[in-house]
C-alpha positions in Angstrom: 84.7 -28.8 -53.5 81.0 -29.3 -53.2 79.0 -26.9 -55.3 75.7 -25.6 -53.8 73.2 -22.9 -54.8 73.1 -21.5 -51.3 75.3 -21.3 -48.2 74.3 -24.6 -46.5 76.9 -24.1 -43.9 74.9 -21.3 -42.3 71.6 -23.3 -42.5 71.5 -24.1 -38.8 73.0 -20.9 -37.6 70.6 -18.6 -35.7 72.8 -15.6 -35.6 73.9 -15.4 -39.2 71.5 -15.3 -42.2 71.7 -17.8 -45.1 73.0 -16.4 -48.4 70.5 -17.4 -51.1 70.0 -17.0 -54.9 66.3 -17.8 -54.8 63.8 -18.5 -52.0 60.1 -19.5 -52.3 59.2 -17.3 -55.2 61.8 -14.6 -54.4 64.1 -14.6 -57.5 65.2 -12.4 -60.3 67.8 -10.4 -58.4 70.8 -12.1 -60.0 72.7 -11.4 -56.8 73.0 -13.0 -53.4 70.5 -12.0 -50.8 69.4 -13.0 -47.3 65.9 -13.0 -45.8 66.0 -11.1 -42.5 62.4 -11.6 -41.5 59.3 -13.3 -42.9 55.7 -12.4 -41.9 52.6 -14.3 -43.0 49.2 -12.6 -42.9 46.1 -14.8 -43.2 42.6 -13.9 -44.3 40.2 -12.8 -41.5 38.0 -15.8 -42.6 40.9 -18.2 -42.3 41.5 -21.0 -39.9 40.7 -20.3 -36.2 43.5 -19.6 -33.9 44.5 -22.0 -31.2 42.7 -21.3 -27.9 44.4 -21.3 -24.5 43.4 -23.7 -21.8 41.7 -21.0 -19.8 39.4 -20.1 -22.7 38.6 -23.8 -23.3 37.7 -24.2 -19.6 35.4 -21.2 -19.7 33.7 -22.5 -22.8 33.2 -26.0 -21.5 32.4 -24.9 -17.9 35.5 -26.5 -16.4 35.4 -29.3 -13.9 33.0 -27.6 -11.4 30.3 -29.5 -9.6 27.6 -26.9 -10.5 26.8 -25.6 -13.9 25.4 -22.1 -14.2 23.6 -20.7 -17.2 25.0 -17.5 -18.6 23.1 -15.0 -20.7 24.6 -15.1 -24.2 23.7 -13.5 -27.5 22.0 -15.7 -30.0 24.5 -16.3 -32.9 23.5 -18.1 -36.0 27.2 -18.7 -36.7 29.5 -18.8 -33.6 32.6 -17.8 -35.6 33.4 -16.0 -38.8 36.2 -18.5 -39.6 35.5 -20.6 -42.7 39.0 -22.0 -43.3 40.0 -19.5 -46.1 43.3 -20.4 -47.6 44.4 -17.0 -48.8 47.7 -15.7 -47.3 49.9 -12.7 -47.8 53.6 -13.1 -47.5 56.0 -10.3 -46.5 59.7 -10.8 -46.6 62.4 -8.3 -45.5 65.4 -8.9 -47.7 69.0 -7.7 -47.7 70.6 -7.7 -51.2 74.3 -7.7 -52.1 74.3 -6.1 -55.5 78.1 -5.9 -55.8 78.2 -9.7 -56.2 75.7 -9.9 -59.0 76.2 -12.4 -61.8 74.6 -12.9 -65.2 71.4 -15.0 -65.4 73.1 -17.8 -67.5 76.1 -18.3 -65.2 76.7 -21.8 -63.8 76.6 -23.0 -60.2 80.4 -22.9 -59.9 80.6 -19.2 -60.6 77.8 -18.6 -58.1 79.7 -20.5 -55.4 82.8 -18.4 -56.1 80.7 -15.2 -55.5 79.3 -16.7 -52.3 82.8 -17.4 -51.0 83.9 -13.9 -51.9 80.8 -12.5 -50.2 81.5 -14.5 -47.0 85.0 -13.1 -46.9 83.7 -9.6 -47.3 81.1 -10.1 -44.5 83.8 -11.2 -42.1 85.8 -8.1 -42.9 82.7 -5.9 -42.5 83.1 -3.8 -45.7 80.0 -4.9 -47.7 77.4 -2.6 -49.3 73.8 -3.8 -48.8 70.4 -2.9 -50.2 67.2 -3.3 -48.2 64.0 -4.3 -49.9 60.6 -5.7 -49.1 59.1 -8.6 -51.1 55.3 -9.0 -51.2 53.4 -12.0 -52.4 49.7 -10.9 -52.6 46.9 -13.4 -53.0 44.5 -12.9 -56.0 40.7 -12.9 -55.6 40.6 -16.6 -56.6 42.8 -17.5 -53.6 39.9 -16.8 -51.2 37.8 -19.9 -50.6 34.5 -20.6 -48.8 33.4 -17.0 -48.7 32.6 -14.1 -51.1 34.5 -10.9 -51.6 32.0 -8.1 -51.1 31.4 -4.8 -49.2 29.7 -6.7 -46.4 33.1 -8.3 -45.4 34.1 -5.0 -43.8 31.4 -5.4 -41.1 33.3 -8.2 -39.4 36.6 -6.3 -39.0 38.0 -5.0 -35.7 38.9 -1.5 -34.9 42.3 -0.1 -36.1 45.0 0.0 -33.5 45.6 3.8 -34.0 41.9 4.5 -33.5 41.9 2.7 -30.2 45.0 4.6 -29.1 43.3 7.9 -30.0 40.2 7.0 -28.0 42.3 6.0 -25.0 44.1 9.4 -25.2 40.8 11.4 -25.2 39.2 9.3 -22.4 42.2 10.1 -20.2 41.4 13.8 -20.9 37.8 13.2 -19.8 36.1 12.9 -23.2 33.6 10.1 -23.2 31.0 11.2 -25.7 30.4 8.6 -28.4 29.0 11.1 -30.9 32.0 13.5 -30.5 34.5 10.6 -30.7 32.9 9.3 -33.8 33.3 12.6 -35.6 36.8 12.9 -34.3 37.7 9.4 -35.6 36.2 10.1 -39.0 38.3 13.3 -39.4 41.4 11.4 -38.2 40.9 8.7 -40.8 40.3 11.1 -43.7 43.1 13.6 -42.9 45.8 11.5 -41.1 45.5 7.9 -42.1 44.4 8.4 -45.7 47.0 10.7 -47.4 46.3 12.6 -50.6 47.8 9.8 -52.8 45.7 7.0 -51.1 42.1 6.1 -51.6 39.9 6.6 -48.6 38.6 3.4 -47.1 34.9 2.4 -47.5 32.6 3.7 -44.8 31.4 0.1 -44.3 34.8 -0.9 -43.1 34.5 -1.1 -39.3 38.3 -1.0 -38.8 38.3 2.6 -39.9 34.7 3.6 -39.3 33.6 1.8 -36.1 30.0 1.7 -35.0 28.7 3.4 -31.9 28.8 0.1 -30.0 32.5 -0.3 -31.0 33.3 3.2 -29.7 31.3 2.6 -26.5 33.1 -0.6 -25.8 36.5 1.0 -26.3 35.6 3.9 -24.0 34.5 1.5 -21.4 37.8 -0.5 -21.7 39.7 2.8 -21.4 37.8 3.8 -18.2 38.4 0.4 -16.6 42.1 0.5 -17.5 42.5 3.9 -15.9 40.3 3.2 -12.9 43.2 1.9 -10.8 46.2 3.7 -12.2 49.6 3.2 -10.6 50.2 7.0 -10.8 47.2 7.8 -8.6 48.2 7.2 -5.0 44.6 7.2 -3.7 43.4 4.6 -6.1 46.6 2.7 -5.6 45.9 2.5 -1.9 42.3 1.3 -2.7 43.7 -1.4 -5.0 46.1 -2.5 -2.3 43.4 -2.7 0.3 41.2 -4.8 -2.0 44.0 -7.2 -2.7 45.0 -7.4 1.0 41.9 -7.0 3.1 43.6 -8.0 6.4 46.0 -5.1 6.2 44.8 -1.8 7.5 46.1 1.3 5.7 45.9 4.5 7.9 45.4 7.9 6.4 48.3 9.2 8.5 51.4 7.2 8.2 54.5 8.2 10.2 57.8 6.8 9.2 60.9 7.0 11.5 64.2 6.8 9.8 67.0 5.5 11.9 70.6 5.9 10.7 73.0 3.2 11.8 76.7 4.1 12.3 79.2 1.4 11.6 
């Protein structure tokens, strides 16, 4: 019998998870486990993401015969990406504590436990424990940039704040000053609980500027301009997409029942 430290038979299986004893820094459980999901978060100053072909064409101007100048903002640095190598690893793990072994046991005993665990998984009577393993980068892992308060100025708005702005815009609230006070109260009372430290006011993800709020309000207005639930706007949208078709205000439909 070939002795292995993990279940190599399940290595290429996409439906079943591999049974492991250690995996890329995840160790110390002294029991078999499986990694259900892995997520890697990079620094905001990390490597730039791959651009789609449409964005590349817009940036280069495409293959058009005429080149038109567009008004652009003057940027000293066209991107904030500086190839920072810092990464945060999140792994969702399922542990099988009933099949734990002592730390000094050999590979043969571990393989016996894996075989027994496989038999239990086929029968469906296994107790599991869910856990989340985090691998956080230290300050020294960040490269090519400094860690300071100014780093919060380049962050984007939090997703929940955008959702809150969209909800109030749908109710007719578009005042930037009112929404800014509302977002501040929401961050302090809802997002930051009593046992958590409030984020810094220089962090634009939690305390967006007036321009950020204005842009989000504008996006919400544009998104709700032609809503599918509004029949009048839906007719206008259809007329714009099909200018050769005339839509009458009074439409009469005759229903004919065919008897077979």
